[in-house]
C-alpha positions in Angstrom: 0.0 150.2 52.9 3.7 151.3 53.2 6.9 151.0 51.4 8.3 149.0 54.4 5.6 146.4 53.9 6.5 146.1 50.2 10.3 145.8 51.2 9.5 143.1 53.7 7.5 141.2 51.2 10.5 141.2 48.8 12.5 139.4 51.3 9.8 136.9 52.2 9.4 136.1 48.4 13.2 135.6 48.2 13.4 133.3 51.2 10.3 131.5 49.8 11.8 130.7 46.5 13.3 127.2 46.1 16.2 128.9 44.0 17.1 132.1 45.7 19.8 133.1 43.2 17.1 133.0 40.5 14.7 134.9 42.7 17.2 137.9 43.4 15.4 140.2 40.8 12.6 140.6 43.2 14.7 142.6 45.3 14.8 145.3 42.7 11.3 144.8 41.4 8.9 147.9 41.2 6.0 147.6 43.3 3.6 147.7 40.5 5.4 145.5 38.0 3.9 141.9 37.7 6.2 139.6 39.7 6.0 137.0 36.9 8.1 139.3 34.7 11.1 139.1 37.0 10.8 135.6 38.5 8.5 132.5 38.0 5.9 133.3 40.9 4.7 129.6 40.8 2.6 127.5 43.1 5.8 126.6 45.1 6.7 130.0 45.8 3.1 130.9 46.6 2.9 128.2 49.2 6.3 129.3 50.8 5.1 133.0 50.7 1.8 132.2 52.4 3.5 130.3 55.1 6.0 133.1 55.5 3.2 135.8 55.6 1.3 133.6 58.2 4.5 133.3 60.5 5.8 136.8 60.1 2.6 138.8 60.6 0.6 136.1 62.8 -2.5 136.3 60.3 -4.4 133.4 58.6 -4.4 133.7 54.9 -7.8 132.6 53.9 -9.2 131.0 50.5 -10.2 134.4 49.2 -6.9 136.0 50.0 -5.1 133.2 48.4 -7.2 133.2 45.2 -6.4 137.0 45.0 -2.6 136.5 45.4 -2.4 133.5 42.9 -4.8 134.7 40.3 -4.2 137.3 37.6 -0.7 139.0 37.7 0.4 139.6 41.3 2.6 142.5 42.1 4.3 143.6 45.2 1.6 146.3 45.7 -1.2 143.8 45.5 0.6 141.5 47.8 1.1 144.2 50.2 -2.6 145.2 50.0 -3.7 141.5 50.7 -1.3 141.5 53.7 -2.7 144.7 54.9 -6.3 143.6 54.7 -5.5 140.6 56.9 -4.2 143.1 59.4 -0.5 142.2 58.9 2.5 144.6 58.0 4.5 147.2 59.9 
């Protein structure tokens, strides 16, 4: 997976957030840092992120992928791996 994909995911997360001002720290977040350490990566943002990923990369996010994204402590790198596994990304 590429750094370009990770950078694109930063933008998708920002646009999916209900409060984009509070989500700004994601733009500077390291790829391996848990997203929850910078912004609350809650169910509303996850839902918006899934819709954005499906729209942007023309992939279908299945239940298994959603469980991986929502479970544990997601990082930009783990999100990028999930998107790449679905066949998405630059």
